[in-house]
C-alpha positions in Angstrom: 161.6 60.7 -26.4 160.1 57.7 -24.6 162.6 55.7 -22.7 161.5 52.1 -21.8 163.8 52.2 -18.8 161.8 55.1 -17.3 158.4 53.5 -18.1 156.1 51.1 -16.1 157.9 49.3 -13.3 161.3 50.7 -14.5 160.1 54.1 -13.5 161.5 55.6 -10.3 159.6 56.0 -7.1 159.4 59.6 -5.8 158.9 59.1 -2.1 160.5 57.3 0.8 157.9 55.4 2.9 157.5 53.1 5.9 154.7 50.7 6.3 154.2 48.7 9.5 152.3 45.4 10.1 151.9 44.2 6.6 149.0 42.0 5.4 150.0 38.4 4.8 148.3 35.6 2.8 149.5 32.3 4.2 152.0 31.9 7.0 155.5 33.2 7.4 157.9 30.6 8.9 158.8 31.5 12.5 162.4 30.8 11.8 162.6 33.5 9.1 163.9 36.3 11.2 165.8 39.0 9.5 165.6 41.5 6.5 165.1 40.9 2.8 166.9 43.8 1.1 167.2 44.8 -2.5 168.4 47.9 -4.4 168.1 49.6 -7.8 168.6 52.9 -9.5 166.0 55.6 -8.7 167.0 58.6 -10.9 165.9 62.1 -9.7 165.8 64.1 -12.9 166.7 61.7 -15.8 166.9 62.8 -19.4 164.7 60.4 -21.4 166.9 60.9 -24.5 170.0 59.6 -22.8 169.1 57.8 -19.6 170.7 54.4 -19.1 168.9 51.9 -16.8 172.1 51.3 -14.8 172.4 55.0 -13.7 170.7 57.1 -11.1 170.7 57.4 -7.4 170.2 54.2 -5.5 167.1 53.3 -3.6 167.1 50.4 -1.1 163.9 48.5 -0.3 163.7 46.3 2.8 161.2 43.9 4.5 161.7 43.0 8.1 160.4 39.7 9.3 160.2 38.5 13.0 158.1 35.9 14.9 156.1 34.9 11.8 155.1 38.5 11.1 156.0 41.1 8.5 157.0 44.0 10.8 157.7 46.6 8.2 158.6 47.5 4.7 160.6 50.7 4.0 162.4 52.3 1.1 165.2 54.9 1.4 167.4 56.7 -1.0 171.1 55.8 -0.8 172.4 59.3 -0.5 175.0 60.7 -2.9 176.3 64.2 -3.7 173.8 64.8 -6.5 170.8 63.7 -4.4 171.7 65.8 -1.3 172.3 68.9 -3.4 168.9 68.4 -5.1 167.1 67.8 -1.8 169.0 70.3 0.3 170.0 67.5 2.7 173.3 67.2 4.7 176.3 66.0 2.7 177.2 62.3 2.8 179.8 61.6 5.5 182.9 59.7 4.8 185.8 59.7 2.4 185.8 60.3 -1.3 188.3 59.0 -3.9 189.6 60.2 -7.2 187.6 57.5 -9.0 184.2 58.8 -7.9 181.5 58.9 -10.5 177.9 60.2 -10.6 178.2 62.0 -7.2 179.3 58.8 -5.6 176.1 56.8 -6.2 175.6 53.2 -5.1 172.7 51.5 -6.8 173.4 47.9 -7.8 173.7 45.6 -4.9 173.3 45.6 -1.1 175.5 43.1 0.8 176.1 42.4 4.5 179.7 41.9 5.6 181.6 42.3 8.8 178.4 43.5 10.5 177.6 46.2 8.0 175.0 46.7 5.3 176.8 48.1 2.3 175.3 49.5 -0.9 177.7 48.9 -3.8 178.1 49.7 -7.4 180.8 49.1 -10.1 183.0 51.6 -11.9 185.1 52.7 -8.9 182.7 54.2 -6.4 183.1 53.6 -2.7 180.6 51.4 -0.8 177.9 53.3 1.2 177.1 51.9 4.7 173.5 51.8 5.8 172.0 51.3 9.3 169.4 48.7 10.2 166.7 51.1 9.3 168.3 51.6 5.8 169.4 55.2 6.5 172.6 56.3 4.9 175.5 56.4 7.4 178.7 57.0 5.5 180.8 56.2 2.6 183.6 53.8 3.5 187.0 52.7 2.3 187.4 50.1 5.0 189.5 52.3 7.3 191.7 53.4 4.4 192.6 49.9 3.2 190.6 50.0 0.0 192.9 51.4 -2.8 190.1 52.4 -5.2 186.4 51.6 -5.3 184.6 48.3 -5.0 182.4 46.2 -7.2 178.7 45.4 -7.6 179.3 41.7 -7.2 181.7 40.6 -4.4 181.6 36.9 -3.7 182.0 35.4 -0.2 184.1 32.4 0.6 182.0 30.9 3.3 184.9 28.9 4.7 187.4 31.8 5.2 184.9 34.7 5.5 186.8 36.5 2.8 184.9 38.6 0.2 186.4 38.7 -3.3 185.7 41.3 -6.0 186.8 42.4 -9.4 187.1 46.2 -9.4 187.5 48.3 -12.5 187.3 52.0 -13.3 187.3 54.0 -16.6 190.4 55.7 -15.1 192.3 52.3 -14.9 193.9 50.1 -17.5 193.7 47.1 -15.2 191.2 45.1 -13.1 191.9 44.8 -9.4 191.4 41.6 -7.5 190.3 42.9 -4.1 189.8 40.7 -1.0 188.2 41.9 2.1 188.9 39.9 5.2 186.3 38.7 7.6 186.9 41.7 9.9 186.2 44.2 7.1 189.7 45.3 6.1 191.2 44.8 2.6 193.8 42.1 2.8 194.7 41.8 -0.9 194.6 44.2 -4.0 196.3 42.7 -7.0 196.3 44.6 -10.3 195.6 42.6 -13.5 196.5 44.3 -16.7 193.8 44.2 -19.4 193.6 45.9 -22.7 190.7 48.0 -23.9 189.2 48.8 -20.5 186.4 46.3 -20.4 183.3 46.5 -18.3 183.7 43.7 -15.6 180.4 43.5 -14.0 180.9 40.3 -12.0 183.5 37.6 -11.2 183.6 34.2 -9.4 185.8 32.2 -7.2 186.7 28.5 -6.8 188.8 26.8 -4.2 192.1 27.8 -5.9 191.2 30.5 -8.4 189.8 33.9 -8.8 187.9 34.1 -12.2 188.2 37.3 -14.3 185.7 37.9 -17.2 187.3 40.0 -19.9 184.5 40.3 -22.5 183.9 42.6 -25.4 181.9 45.5 -23.8 184.6 48.2 -23.5 185.0 51.9 -22.7 184.2 53.9 -25.9 186.0 57.2 -25.9 183.9 58.3 -28.9 180.7 57.6 -26.9 182.2 59.5 -23.9 183.1 62.5 -26.0 179.5 62.5 -27.4 178.2 62.7 -23.8 176.9 59.1 -23.4 176.1 58.7 -19.7 177.4 55.1 -19.7 180.1 55.0 -22.5 180.6 51.2 -22.5 179.5 49.6 -25.8 179.9 46.3 -27.7 183.4 46.1 -29.2 183.7 43.3 -31.8 187.5 43.8 -32.0 188.0 43.0 -28.3 188.9 39.3 -27.7 186.6 37.5 -25.3 188.4 35.5 -22.7 188.3 34.2 -19.1 191.3 34.5 -16.7 192.2 32.1 -14.0 194.2 33.9 -11.3 195.6 31.7 -8.4 193.9 33.2 -5.4 197.3 33.8 -3.6 199.3 34.3 -6.8 200.4 37.4 -8.6 199.0 38.9 -11.8 201.8 37.2 -13.7 200.4 33.8 -12.7 197.0 34.3 -14.5 196.1 32.1 -17.5 193.8 33.4 -20.2 191.3 31.2 -22.1 189.3 32.2 -25.2 185.5 32.1 -25.4 183.2 32.9 -28.3 182.2 36.5 -28.3 179.4 37.2 -25.7 178.7 39.1 -22.6 178.1 37.8 -19.1 176.7 39.9 -16.3 176.3 37.1 -13.8 177.8 33.7 -13.3 175.6 31.3 -11.4 178.6 29.6 -9.7 182.0 28.0 -10.4 184.0 25.1 -9.0 186.8 22.7 -9.7 186.0 19.2 -11.0 187.7 15.9 -10.2 190.2 16.6 -13.1 191.2 20.0 -11.7 189.3 21.9 -14.4 187.3 25.0 -13.6 183.5 24.6 -14.3 181.8 28.0 -14.6 178.1 28.3 -15.2 177.0 31.7 -16.6 174.0 33.5 -18.0 175.3 34.3 -21.5 174.1 37.2 -23.6 175.0 37.0 -27.3 175.9 40.7 -27.3 175.5 43.8 -25.1 175.0 47.5 -25.7 175.3 47.0 -29.5 171.9 48.0 -30.8 170.4 49.2 -27.5 172.9 51.4 -25.6 170.4 52.3 -22.9 169.9 48.9 -21.4 170.6 45.1 -21.6 168.4 44.2 -24.6 170.4 42.1 -27.1 168.9 38.8 -27.6 168.1 35.7 -25.5 170.2 35.2 -22.4 170.9 31.5 -21.9 172.3 29.3 -19.1 175.6 28.0 -20.4 178.5 25.9 -18.9 182.1 26.8 -19.5 184.8 24.2 -18.7 188.3 25.8 -18.4 191.4 23.7 -18.5 194.6 25.5 -17.5 196.5 23.6 -20.2 194.2 24.7 -23.0 193.7 28.1 -24.6 190.1 27.5 -25.6 187.1 27.2 -23.2 184.8 24.3 -23.8 181.3 25.8 -24.0 177.9 24.0 -23.8 174.3 25.0 -23.4 172.5 24.0 -20.2 169.2 25.7 -20.9 168.1 27.8 -23.9 165.2 29.5 -22.2 165.7 33.3 -21.6 166.7 33.9 -18.0 168.8 36.1 -15.7 169.7 36.9 -12.1 171.1 33.5 -11.2 171.3 32.6 -7.5 172.4 29.6 -5.5 172.7 28.6 -1.8 175.5 31.1 -1.1 177.4 28.7 1.3 178.3 26.7 -1.9 179.9 29.6 -3.7 183.0 28.3 -5.4 182.2 24.7 -4.7 180.3 21.8 -6.5 176.6 22.4 -6.3 173.4 21.0 -7.7 170.7 23.7 -7.7 170.4 27.2 -9.1 167.5 29.7 -9.3 166.7 32.3 -12.0 164.1 34.7 -13.3 162.7 34.0 -16.8 163.5 36.8 -19.2 161.9 37.8 -22.5 162.5 40.5 -25.1 163.0 44.0 -23.8 164.4 42.6 -20.5 160.8 41.6 -19.6 161.0 39.5 -16.4 158.4 36.7 -15.7 158.4 33.7 -13.4 161.0 31.6 -11.6 163.2 28.7 -12.6 164.8 26.1 -10.4 167.6 24.2 -12.1 168.6 20.7 -11.0 172.0 20.6 -12.8 172.7 17.1 -11.7 169.5 15.6 -13.1 169.4 18.0 -16.0 165.8 19.1 -15.3 164.1 22.2 -14.1 161.0 23.4 -12.3 159.2 26.7 -13.2 156.8 28.8 -11.2 154.6 31.6 -12.6 151.7 33.6 -11.3 150.6 34.8 -14.8 151.6 37.6 -17.1 150.6 40.4 -14.7 153.0 39.1 -12.0 156.6 39.8 -12.6 159.3 38.3 -10.3 162.5 40.0 -9.4 165.7 38.3 -8.5 165.1 35.4 -6.0 167.2 34.9 -2.8 167.8 31.5 -1.3 167.5 31.4 2.5 168.6 28.0 4.1 166.5 26.6 7.0 168.2 26.3 10.3 170.0 23.0 10.5 169.4 22.2 6.9 171.4 19.3 5.5 170.0 19.1 1.9 171.2 21.8 -0.5 167.7 23.0 -1.4 166.3 22.7 2.2 165.3 26.4 2.5 163.1 29.1 1.3 163.1 31.1 -2.0 162.1 34.7 -1.5 161.4 37.3 -4.2 159.8 40.6 -4.7 157.0 40.5 -7.3 155.5 43.4 -9.2 151.8 43.2 -10.0 151.0 45.3 -13.2 147.3 45.2 -12.6 147.4 46.7 -9.0 150.6 48.6 -9.6 151.9 47.4 -6.3 154.4 44.8 -5.2 154.5 41.7 -2.9 157.1 39.5 -1.4 156.6 35.7 -2.1 158.1 33.0 0.0 158.4 29.5 -1.7 159.7 26.2 -0.5 162.9 25.9 -2.5 162.7 22.1 -2.5 159.5 22.3 -4.7 158.7 25.7 -6.1 155.8 24.5 -8.2 153.7 24.0 -5.1 153.3 27.7 -4.9 153.9 30.2 -2.0 153.7 29.4 1.6 153.3 33.1 2.2 152.6 36.3 0.2 153.4 39.6 1.9 151.4 42.4 0.4 153.0 45.8 0.0 150.8 48.8 -0.6 153.6 50.4 -2.8 155.5 49.6 -5.9 159.1 48.2 -5.9 160.8 49.0 -9.2 162.6 46.1 -11.0 166.1 47.2 -9.9 168.9 44.8 -9.6 170.1 42.8 -6.6 169.6 42.0 -3.0 170.2 39.7 -0.1 168.9 38.3 3.1 170.4 39.6 6.4 169.5 37.0 9.0 170.5 39.0 12.1 168.6 42.1 13.0 170.5 44.8 14.9 
């Protein structure tokens, strides 16, 4: 059986590699000193009949920039129990927990918090710490302060330095609001009861609220009993709703608000307006894992706005952009605050990525940038310029796959005007699979 999530640039990369002194077209800004990191699944021996895109050992890809030069690119497996057994490598250091799935894999996001690079995944697994060369160091439960696992999508409050996450597990009947303090210890873990064991891929914060997405993709015991590797399917009997939990309140203080059935992997941002309502901008999928249970391929994903009033049971929904898109990003210092600009990747049928979109949500207009059908952009990352005062005064960086050469590049654009094209393109002699998420680490160890 042919599996589209094992074909083309979805296919895994077999070898770890290191390439120094990369070729550059254009000029890398001197101020861009740090690492652009991203991660995705890189399965070792997948079964094409059952392989789900979200599964498989993680592989991290990194590009290090300094003094206007691309010093190196490297890719490394994020080690888990299944990988080290297959390779005959030493076991992964650090704790394990009773929630661990898939050999403790971590394959969905790589974040930087409290001085540590952490590979993370949803479903209850522990984060995996990597060193500055992207080698696996240890699993971590934050010195024993993390009650379960973590999430693929923690969100940082730039003012407090606190990292907020919605953690779920197929072994729990609740979602846990976890807050990791600026020093790297868990300072809050609040259990929120939810029926049906939904997949809670992401979350969002505002000044006063933690936002929980309880949507109709739920654990299917029938699929689990039949051996589905990811037994979360579309469940039309599960009510779609959004929860507003006061950030310092208890689970009993949460208010729930109905939305039309849909699925959201990623909010773009959320904030509170002048009337005290929560504004949440999301990439909305009409369904998920209904007809295609191996990957996210269920119709056009649109950019929508949800306005949530604590005094109303129904969310007010509107469409911001009906073009297919995913992987929304912003200037991260504005997470949970009013903002103007957002950035996405265009998305077609079969989860086929294309070019980039810059949204001006205040002016209700957008810019697009494409390098043609053969050039497929991965999730962009916004990096502010030193001393920037304007929200979009920075660079937009993204890995790009070239289907003609079967290699990848990193493109650097002026975020203020992406249509002018790249100020630098860094050429990699290898392929970076589509994967999921990543971030910029401005300080090099």
